[in-house]
N, C-alpha and C positions, 0 to 999 in steps of 0.2 A: 609600575611594579619594581620592587627592589631587585637589583642585580646581585647575584651570588658569584663568588670566585670559587675555584677548586678547593681552597682552604676552608671557605665558608661551608661548602657542601660536606667536607670531612667532619667539621665540628657539629653540624646538624645531624649527621649520621651517627656520630658517637653519642650525642645527646639523646637521640631517639632510641638507640640501642639500650642505653642505661634505663630509660623509662619503661621500655617495652618488657624487659625481662622481669620487672617487679610486679607486673599485672597478671593476675591469675584467672581473670574472667575473659574468655574469648571475645564476647560482644564488646566489652569495654576496650579491649585491646584493638579491635578492628576500628572502632571509632577514633582512637588515638592515631592510628596509622593513616586513616583517610584525612583527618584534620591536618596532620603534618604535611601530607602530600599537597592538599589543596592550598594550604598557606604558603608553602615554599615555592611552588610552581605557579601560583596565581591562577588556579583552574576554576572553571565554572562549577565543576563537580568531579568526584571520583567515586568509584564503587569497587566492591570486592565480592567475587563469587567463591565461596568456601566449600570444600568437599565435605559432605555429611555422610559418614559411613553407614548410618542407620537408614538413610534414604537412598544411598548409592547414587547421589547426584550432587551437583554444585548449586548451593543456595545463596541467593542474594541477601546477605545479612544487613547490608547498610549501603546508603548512597548519599553523600553529603556534598555541599557546596554552597556558595553565596546565593546562587539562583534557586537553591532548593530542588535541584533536579532529582527525580526518582525513577528507578527502574519500573516500567509498567508491571502491573500485577501479574499479567500473563507470563512474564519472563522471570518470575521469582525463583523458578527452578530450571536448571540447565542440565541436560543429560550428559553422560560421558562421551556420547557420540557427536556432541556439538562440534561444528567445524573448528572453532577456536581451540578446543581441547585436542581434537584430532590432529591439528597442525603440529603442535609441539610434541605429542607422543609419536606421531608418524616419523618425524624427522630425528627422533632420538637425540634431542639437544643435549650436548655435554658441556659446552662453555656457556653456562646459563647466565653469567653476568653480562653477556653481550646480546642476549636474545630477547627480541620483542617484535611486535607487529605494529606497523604504522599505517594508518588509513590512506595517507597520500602516496604510499609506495605500492599499493596493490590495486589502485583504481583502474589503471590501464592494462592490467594483466589479463591475458586470455585464458589463464589456468582456471578450470571450473571450481577448484577448491578456493582460489583467491576470490572469486565472485561470491561464494558462500560466506567467506570470512568478512568481505566488505558488507554484506547484508547484516551480519551479526553486529558489527561495529556500528552500523547505522542505527540498528534497533536499540542499541545501548547508548546511542548518542556519544560514542567514544571515538577518539582519534588515535588511541594507542592501547595496546594490550601487552601486559608483562606477566609471565608465569612465575609462580612460586613453587619450586620443586623441593620435596622432602625425599632425599635419596632419589629413586627413579620414578616417583609418583608426583603428579601435580596436586599440590595441596590447595592452591587457590589461583585465581586470575585477578590481576588488577586492571581495571578499565579506567582510562583517563579521559575526562572531557576536555573541551577546548580551553585555551588560555583566555583570560578576560581581556587581554590586550590584543587578541586576534593573531598573535605571532605563532610561528611553528615551534614545536618542542626542540630544544637545542641538544646536541650530543652530550654535553656535560649534565644536562637535566635528566636525560634518559639513563646515563651511567649512574647518576645518583639514585634514581628510582630502582634500577636493577640491584644496586648494592643494598638499598633499604629493603627490597623484597627478600634478599637472601637472609638478612637478620630477622625480618618479620616471620619468615618460615619457622625459624627456631623458636621465636617467642610465642607464636600461635600454637605450635606443636606442644611447647612447654605448658601453656595455659590449658590446652585440652587435656593434657595428662594430669594436671592438678585438679581439673574439674572431675575427671574420672576418679581421681584419688579420693575426693570428698565423698563421692557416691559409694566407693568401695569400702571406705572406712566404716560405713554403716552396715556393711555385710560381715566380713571376717578378715582376720589377719593374713590369710593366704593370698587373698586378692590384693590386699594392701602391699604385700611384698612383690607381687607380680608387677604392680604399677611402679614401685620403686625401681625395679629392673628396667622397665621401659623408660623411666625418667633418666636413669643412668646412661642408657644407650643414646640419649639425645646428643650428648657431647661428642660421642664417638662418630656420630653422623656428620658432625661439623669439623672435627679434627681428625684428618685421615691418618695421622701418625700415631694415634693412640688406640688403634683397633685392639680390643681385648684387654686394654690396660686396666680398666676398673675391675674386671673379673679377677685378674691376677692379683691386683693389690688387695682385693677382698680375701682371696685365698691365703695370701702371705700373712695378712693381718690376723686372721683366725689362727693360723699356725703359731705365730709369735705369741698371741694372747694365751693360747693353751700351754705353750712352753713355759710362760711365766707362772701360770697356775700350777702346772705339774711340779715345778721346782719350789713351790711354796713361797715365791718371791712376792706375789700379790694375791690378795683375796678378791676375786671378781664379784662385784655386786650383782644382784638379781637383774636379769635382762641385759647385762653388759655385753655379752657376745652378740646378742641380736642388735643392740644399738651400734656396736662396732661394725657389724655387717652392713647396716644401712648407711652409716657414715662413710665406710670404705667405698661403697657403690656410688655415693653421691659426692665424694670429696672434691671432684673437679667440676661440679655442676655449674659453678660460677663462670666457667669459661664460655658458657652460652652467651655471656655478655661481652665477650672479647671478639673483635672483628676477625673474620676468617683469614684476612690478609696477614694478620699477625700470627695466628695459630699455625698456619700452614706455610709460613715463610721459609724459604730455602736460605740458610745462612744465619749468621748471628743477628740478634735483635739489637736495635738501637737502644740507647738509655731510655728514651721516651716510650718505646714499645715494651721494654721490660717493666717499666713502671705500670703500664697498662695491664700486663700479665699479673703483676703483684696484687692487683685489686681483686682477683678472682676469689680468694677465700672470703672476703667481706661481701662480695656480690652473692656468693653461694649461701652464706649465712642469712642474708637478707631475703633471698628467694624462699628459703625453707622456714623462715621465722613465723610465717602465717599458719603453719600446721603444728598443732599441739604435740603430735606424736614425734616430731623431729627435734624437740628441745634438747635431748641428750646427744643425738647424732650431730647436731649443729656444732658442738664443741670440737668434734673431729674435723668437720668441714672448715671451720673458721681458723683453727690453729695448727693445721698439719704442716705448715711451712715455718713454724717457730723453731728456733734452735736452742739446744741445751745451754749454750754459752750466751744466750740473749741477743744474738745478732740476726735473728730471723724476722719474719713479718707475719701478720700486720701490726702486732703490738709490742714486739721485742720482749716477749716473756722469756724467762729463763728457769732452768732446773725444774723444781717441782711445781712452779707456777703453771707449767704446761700440762693440761689435762692428760691423763694416761691414755685415753682413747686417741688423742692427737699424736702422742709420742709413738704409739704403735703404728699408726698409719704412715707417719713420717718415714720410718725406717723401711717399711714395706714398699712405700711409694718410690723411695730412692733405689732400693734393690731392683725393682722392676724397670725403672727408668734407665739404669745403667746396663741392664742385661737385654735391653730392647734397642732396635735400630731407631735412629733419629735422623732428621734431614741433614744435620751437621756432623754426624759421626756414626760409625757402625757399632753394633752391640758389643759390650765387653763380655768375657766369659764370667761364669759364676765365681771362679777362683779369683780373678782380677777384682771383681766387684766386692767380694768379701774382704780383701786386703784394703781396699779404699775405705770401706765402712769401718773396719777396725781402726784405721788411722783417724777416724772422726769421733772416736770414743771420748766422751766428755767435752766435745766441741759441738758438732752438729747433733749428736745423739747422746743419751745417757748411757752409762756403762751397762745398766740392766737391759736396755733395749738391744745393744750390740751383742751381749752375751746370749740373750734369748735367740737372736737371729743365728748366731754361730752354732748354737746347740741344735737348732732345727736343721741347719745346713748339714751338720755332721751326721744327722739321722736321715738324710736324704728326703726331708719333708718339703724342701723348696725346689 
């Protein structure tokens, strides 16, 4: 079996994360995750028990490996009271990146729960179990079979799977939301918007420093757009405000594809890490491109980091090349970012923020966007 270094695992993790976020079908996504695990670790098989809210139980969706190991038919459904589920919920695990169960560490335990866990691992022909938490709920359990070479799982390998599990949680949750979205689109617009809200909250579950950010940016964007309309500066096309609302809620959805270690880093980002962050508008646009109703909102998601002077990203657009929907989100996003706490600085006052944004007139922002923001601020709408 090929030996991987820490750098190799990092590259594999980034590669898997990029692929996962672009898949909107949970079944397809799970197959990709399991194939990745089996290939990299050289396992006989791996399986995943995914929580099904309709059945209120964990369902064995797939089990793959070179030996074709399958979970027995009678174990296709696992209740929430299962010892494996109970172990992680009972212990209220917080540092999830380091948490897993190994078969060889519980065999000699006299704890009754350990014995039950050992029985479950034996039934699943697994030597390790890793949970995938979404917020404080277990979304899935990964069960790993033996290695083909007969060796034990190494700490680096377990750390890799734990990190992959964290990214897989976001990807699977994202895919489930898109699946719900497709169903709801056949019903009515109200349900569609409810799912958009759920989708927008996915990034806040991953990035602890942006709690409430999307809602505030959405509010500020609407205020700025209405200010532009009230002043007769622009004539808003039909459905513009609705598309702006959706784009604002989803403007950072691409950060789902950015590792949590970068999103939640205390201190300045390295040049390489910042380049990774800069990919999120394109990742977000790619995620949303599969849904017809997102074609206009995508312009806001993709271009909200462009600058009026052409020094922004991802395409270096300038002046009126930047779609209006993106120009509005850009100034609203900056206003909220500056007036909110960040790991590297405290929030600025609104007065300080307004001065900074004024200085960026015809640089980062167009004069029209700055004037609309100032007008709304003077009217206490922000």
